[in-house]
N, C-alpha and C positions, 0 to 999 in steps of 0.2 A: 223186663226185655232184655233176649237175647237173654234169658238165662240170670243176670246180678241183677240184684236188689238197685234201684236208683229213686232218692228222694234231689228232686229238682224244687228251687226255688228263685223266683225274682222273676223279675220283664226278662222276656226274650230278645236281648236286644246285648249289637256287639259280639265280643268272643267270649263263652260260657270260661269257667271256673269250676275244675274238675277236683273235689277234695277225697284224697284217699286216705285211708285209716291208718291208725298204728296198730299192731299186735296188742293182744287179743280183744281187741274192741270190734266197733261196728261202725259205720255213719252219726250216731247218737254222739261222739265223741264231738263231733264239729257243730251240735246245733246253738250252741255259744257264736260262736265264729260267725254262722249262717245267718243268728239274730240281726249279727252289727254290721252285716253288707246285705241288708235287705234291698237292700236297691242295686243288685249287681246278681245277674244270673250262675246263680251256683248248682251245679249236682253232684251228687258225692254218691256214691259207690260202696257199695260192699263188698268185700274180699268173696273169692270162693268159700262157700259153704257159712259165713255170716250173717246172720241176722237173715236178709228177703233174700240173699244171692242160693242159687241150686248148690248141691255139692260139686266139690271139684271133679266127680266123676262123672256126673251129667255134662259140666263144660268141656271136658276133655273131648268128649263125643263132638264139641262144637268147632271146634278150632281144629289147627293142620295136626296130622296123625305122629306121635313119638311125642307133640309138647305137651309141660305138664307144670311146672312151677310159675313163679312169676312173672314170667314170659308168656304163660298161655290166660294168666290173670289179663297181659298186658293188652294182648292179642284179644281178648273177649271185651275191653275197656275200644280199642279202637273202634273192632266192630260195629259195638252198639255206637259208638258217638258216628260213624258210615250212615247207620243205621236212620239215626236221627236229621240226616242233612248238615252235622257238625262235621269243618274238612279240617277246623283250626280253633284250638280250643290250651287255656293255660292250666300246665301240669301243674297239683300243689298236693306234698304229700308229707306224711309224719310217719320217721319210722319204716317200717314195715311198707309204708305207703311210698316213702320215697324212696326205698330200692324196686317197688314197682313204674314209680316214674321217672326212675335210671331206665328201667327196661324198654320202656315206654318210647325215652327217647333214642333209645339203639334201633328199635324196629319201628318204629313208627316215625322220624324225626320231621318228617310233613306235616304232620300233625301238631305239634308241640309250637305252640304261638308264644309262649312264654312259661316260664318253672322255676316252681319254691319248692325247694328242698328243706325238709324242718326236723330238727332232734333224729337227723338221720346220718349215714357215710356213704361213699361211695367206692369203700375197700370190702375185698369181702372177709367172712370168718377166719378167725385162724382154727388151728387143727382141733382145739380145746373147745373153744365155742361152735364148733361147729358138728361133734362130736355130741353135747350136751343137747341142741337142737336135736338131732337124730334122735337121741335115748328119748326125750320127748315127745317128739313124732311115734313113737315107736309104743312107748306107754298110752298117750291119745287113743294111738290105734287098739287098742287094749283096754279101753273103756276109765282110763286112770290117766290124772290131772295134778299129780301133786306136786309138780316141778313151778306150778303156779301159784301156789299158796304164799309166798311172801311176794308177790309182783307189784302188788300194791306201792308200797313200801320204796319199790325200786323205779318205776316211773313217776311218784311223784314229787317234790322236792320236801326235804323235812319242813320245812317254813307252811308246807300246803298242810302237811300230814299231820303239825301240831297246831293251828290255829284255824283251819279249816274242817273239822272232822268229816261233814254233810259232803265233801266233796270225796276223803276219803273213803269214806263209805261206800261212795255212788261208784267209783272204783273197783273197790271190792264184788260190788254189786255185777257190775259188769263182766270183769272175771270169771267171776260162777258161771254166767249164763251164755260162755263160748263154747260152743257145740265140740265136741270129740273130730268131726269128719272135719271142720274146720283149721283145731290146732293142729293137728297130725301132718296137713297138707302144709300149713304156713312155716311150721316150723322146719320142715323137708326143705322147705323151697328155698329159705333162707338159708338154710345150712349149706344148700346147692349153689347159690349165687355167686356170678363170676361180679372178679371187681370192674367197676366201669365209672372209675374217673376219665380213662382217653376217652366216654363218650361227651363228656363234659368241655374235654379241652375243643371238642370237631363241633362244638352246638354255638349257634350265632343267635339267641334271641336275648328277650327280655328274661332279667334273672334275680334271686334273693335267695341266700341262704339265711336261714334262723335257727337262734340255739337259744333253747333255754340255759337263764346262766348256772343253776346245780344241775346241770346232767349229767348224771355220773354214766348213762352208758352211750352216747356218744360226746366225746370230746371236744374241747375247744379247738384241738391241731386236725380233725376231722372234717371240721366244720369248718376251718379258714382256707386249705387241699380243694375243698367243693368249691369256694369261693373265688377262689386264685386261679383255677379254671377256670371257669367260668367268668372270669374279669367283672364280678359285681360286688354287694356291697354285704358282708355277713354280720344283719341284725341281732343281736344278742336280747333276752329278753329277761326280766327283771325277776324276781319273787318266782321261777319256774322250774321244773326240772327237766322229765326226759317229753312230758305231754302238754306244754306249751300251747298249744292251742283251746287247753280243754281248764288249766292254771290261769293263761292270760290270756282269755280271747279279745279282746279288747285291741289291748297289743299286737297279736297276730293278724288281727284283721286287716287294722289298721297297715301295715309290712305290706299282706298282701294285697287292698286298697290302693296304693301308692304302685306295686307292681302293675296294675290291669289296668291303671291310667297309662303306665307308660307304654303298652300292648297297644287298647286303646284308641 
């Protein structure tokens, strides 16, 4: 629908929970959370170029001219929901999905009934991180993805890597399936994203900020400043790294269920 891959589950009642995945994964990283929330209306959406979504080039043709990055994804999500008759949704995003949720909150604030920001941050990349992303985007555009080679060890906690080898293997497999077009679009989009802490300061909706206790990519202070801006709770998920919804789905689902109860 609208060029975006969509996995919809649960009864169509109340306000839906929209789930936006991390880079370089797709909707499958939410599967266990969705199972925990079987009685909740969930809509997991694939980012441009990933899984069941059309390529970024095709999606660009369907939004405002000149809109390319996370803003294009945000606008596409808003259009998809509008065409489905949905005018309010709780938006939950992890890592890159969190950046997209922030873009939705800025560009389509009336759509946001609630917000969950997970293992992410509202600040932009520093110069070094942005240049690393642009290098990876350039490599991906040429069919190279060496930058992802050791990513599994960075996004999972050491505990998960050591004690749950099947989970580690699954993440490695998913990373290997990431398409070059999606990698290039995502890395350039994340490198170009602006800071959006001010968006949270102006947002008055139920919200939660969630962080895996061993997340080495988004710091405690990154999460605390978002929670402070939203005036909401910071929930720490034990035994998890940067992919807390995948590593500890029951605990993340519990925090999302509590948010949905406040919204509905």
